[in-house]
C-alpha positions, 0 to 999 in steps of 0.5 A: 804327371802332377809332380812334373816340372811343367805342372809345378812351374804352372802352379808357381806362376799362378801363385806369383800372378795371384800375389801380383794381383793382390799387390796391384789392388793394394797399390791402387787402394793406397794411391792417395796415402802419403808416403806409400810406395808401390809394391812390385812382385818378382818371380819370372826370372827365378821361375825360368831358372828353376825350370832350366834346373828341373825344379819349377818351384819358386816363391814370388817376392814383393819389393817396394818400387824405387820409382820417383815419388810425388811431393807427398812421397807416394809413387803409385801411378794409376796408368802403370798399375792399370796396364800391369793389372791387364798384363797380369790378368792375361797371363793368369788366364793363359796359365789357368788354361794350360793347367786346365789342358793338363787336367783335360788330358788326365780326364780323357785318359781315365775315360778311355782306360 
């Protein structure tokens, strides 16, 4: 059960979302750094493909944003980062609840055995 596609995919999603949280924090920390370009974490498309192929295992990648920059060359937008952080936190909570549900089933099965 722990090596099922669902479990592997949920772990991949949690890893990707955790990386996104770190990148968002880095972006916000560098909001005043001249020339800094915001990072963006991508993994959802690769994760969907991996699940379709029966694997579920993917690694997130970080790429620099190509969004327009301010005069100082920085392209971090606090509004964008804040909304992305909220979205990421909600997705992380959902994924952790799904993992917890899986372990709850295992615990229940062990108690009744």
